[in-house]
C-alpha positions as CSV (number, residue, x, y, z in Angstrom):
1,X,-3.6,118.2,-55.4
2,X,0.0,119.3,-55.5
3,X,2.7,116.9,-56.5
4,X,4.5,117.5,-53.2
5,X,1.5,116.4,-51.1
6,X,0.8,113.4,-53.3
7,X,4.4,112.4,-53.0
8,X,4.4,112.7,-49.2
9,X,1.2,110.7,-49.0
10,X,2.7,107.9,-51.2
11,X,5.8,107.8,-49.1
12,X,3.7,107.3,-45.9
13,X,1.2,105.0,-47.5
14,X,2.3,103.0,-50.6
15,X,-1.4,102.3,-51.4
16,X,-2.4,105.9,-51.7
17,X,-3.9,106.7,-55.1
18,X,-4.6,110.4,-56.0
19,X,-8.1,109.9,-57.4
20,X,-10.5,112.6,-58.4
21,X,-12.0,112.5,-54.9
22,X,-8.7,113.4,-53.5
23,X,-8.2,116.2,-56.1
24,X,-11.4,117.8,-54.9
25,X,-10.7,117.3,-51.2
26,X,-7.2,118.8,-51.7
27,X,-8.6,121.8,-53.6
28,X,-11.2,122.5,-50.9
29,X,-8.6,122.2,-48.1
30,X,-6.2,124.5,-49.8
31,X,-8.9,127.1,-50.6
32,X,-9.9,127.1,-46.9
33,X,-6.2,127.5,-45.8
34,X,-5.6,130.3,-48.3
35,X,-8.6,132.2,-47.0
36,X,-7.5,131.8,-43.4
37,X,-3.9,132.8,-44.3
38,X,-5.0,135.9,-46.1
39,X,-7.2,136.8,-43.2
40,X,-4.3,136.3,-40.8
41,X,-2.2,138.8,-42.7
42,X,1.3,139.5,-41.6
43,X,0.7,138.6,-38.0
44,X,2.8,135.6,-37.0
45,X,0.6,133.9,-34.4
46,X,-2.7,134.0,-36.5
47,X,-0.7,132.6,-39.5
48,X,0.8,129.8,-37.3
49,X,-2.7,129.0,-36.2
50,X,-3.9,128.9,-39.8
51,X,-1.1,126.5,-40.7
52,X,-1.8,124.3,-37.6
53,X,-5.5,124.1,-38.5
54,X,-4.7,123.3,-42.1
55,X,-2.3,120.4,-41.0
56,X,-5.0,119.1,-38.7
57,X,-7.6,119.2,-41.5
58,X,-5.2,117.3,-43.8
59,X,-4.5,114.7,-41.2
60,X,-8.2,114.2,-40.6
61,X,-9.0,114.0,-44.3
62,X,-6.3,111.4,-44.7
63,X,-7.5,109.4,-41.7
64,X,-11.1,109.6,-43.0
65,X,-10.4,108.8,-46.7
66,X,-7.5,106.3,-46.4
67,X,-8.2,104.7,-43.1
68,X,-4.6,105.4,-41.8
69,X,-3.3,107.5,-39.0
70,X,-0.7,107.7,-36.4
71,X,2.0,110.2,-35.3
72,X,4.3,111.8,-37.8
73,X,7.3,109.7,-36.8
74,X,5.4,106.3,-36.7
75,X,5.2,104.3,-39.9
76,X,1.7,104.3,-41.1
77,X,1.8,100.7,-42.3
78,X,1.6,99.8,-38.5
79,X,-1.7,101.5,-38.4
80,X,-3.5,100.5,-41.6
81,X,-7.2,100.0,-40.7
82,X,-8.7,96.6,-41.1
83,X,-11.0,98.0,-43.8
84,X,-8.1,99.3,-45.8
85,X,-6.3,96.0,-45.5
86,X,-9.4,94.1,-46.6
87,X,-9.7,96.4,-49.6
88,X,-6.0,96.1,-50.5
89,X,-6.1,92.3,-50.2
90,X,-9.3,92.1,-52.1
91,X,-10.6,89.9,-49.4
92,X,-14.2,89.0,-48.9
93,X,-14.1,87.8,-45.3
94,X,-17.4,85.9,-45.3
95,X,-16.4,84.0,-48.5
96,X,-12.6,83.4,-48.1
97,X,-11.6,79.8,-47.4
98,X,-10.0,79.4,-44.0
99,X,-8.0,79.4,-42.0
100,X,-6.8,83.0,-42.4
101,X,-3.2,83.8,-41.3
102,X,-2.0,87.4,-41.1
103,X,1.8,87.1,-41.3
104,X,3.1,90.4,-39.8
105,X,-0.2,91.4,-38.2
106,X,1.2,94.4,-36.4
107,X,1.5,95.1,-32.7
108,X,-2.3,95.1,-32.1
109,X,-3.4,92.5,-34.7
110,X,-6.2,94.7,-35.8
111,X,-7.1,92.8,-38.9
112,X,-7.2,89.5,-37.0
113,X,-9.5,90.8,-34.3
114,X,-11.7,92.6,-36.9
115,X,-12.1,89.3,-38.8
116,X,-13.1,87.7,-35.5
117,X,-15.8,90.3,-35.0
118,X,-17.0,89.3,-38.5
119,X,-17.3,85.7,-37.3
120,X,-14.0,84.4,-38.6
121,X,-12.7,82.5,-35.6
122,X,-10.3,80.8,-37.9
123,X,-8.2,84.0,-38.3
124,X,-4.7,84.1,-36.7
125,X,-1.7,86.3,-36.9
126,X,1.9,86.7,-35.9
127,X,4.2,89.6,-35.5
128,X,7.4,90.5,-33.7
129,X,5.7,93.3,-31.8
130,X,2.4,91.7,-30.7
131,X,1.8,89.9,-27.4
132,X,1.1,86.1,-27.6
133,X,-2.6,86.0,-26.7
134,X,-5.7,84.5,-28.2
135,X,-5.2,84.3,-32.0
136,X,-1.9,86.2,-32.0
137,X,1.6,84.8,-31.7
138,X,4.6,86.9,-30.9
139,X,7.2,85.9,-33.6
140,X,9.0,87.3,-36.5
141,X,9.2,85.9,-40.0
142,X,12.6,84.3,-39.4
143,X,11.5,82.9,-36.0
144,X,8.6,81.0,-37.4
145,X,10.1,77.7,-38.8
146,X,6.8,76.9,-40.5
147,X,6.3,80.0,-42.6
148,X,7.2,78.3,-45.8
149,X,4.9,75.4,-44.8
150,X,2.1,77.9,-45.1
151,X,2.6,78.2,-48.8
152,X,2.9,74.4,-49.2
153,X,-0.3,73.9,-47.2
154,X,-2.6,76.0,-49.4
155,X,-5.7,74.1,-50.1
156,X,-7.0,73.7,-53.7
157,X,-9.0,76.9,-54.2
158,X,-7.1,78.7,-51.4
159,X,-5.1,81.8,-52.0
160,X,-2.0,83.6,-50.8
161,X,-2.6,87.3,-50.5
162,X,0.4,89.6,-50.0
163,X,0.5,93.3,-49.3
164,X,4.0,94.7,-48.6
165,X,4.2,97.0,-45.6
């Protein structure tokens, strides 16, 4: 995969790692694009269509492989999939001691609700953008007077997992 694409992916997702799988995916996508571009020839509209198809294929590959998505102008960290977050945090939901607190859970609190579907009713989250409902509290880091208490309240055998956004 080209250094430019790898750089762009890393800027949009700090957890992106250009592994061998990505090298092969990138090679296949660019081969497909090259064939379509050559077929389009010098005609502007078919070439624009080939570029648009290529961009869509890249987005779909990124969404499928990395579990991230969103519009071009939206930070991807707001859309990290629960599975990607679990992988980054090296969290085993069924075995992690509770309660689980997602500090900065995002507008939708996807990880919190995903943990609930896995039977973790002791999962909670807060974020400046979420609505206070169910296990979510609308609050920012500096608005929550007890966020340092979380660190002091860790139980023996508990853990603090951090993944910067």
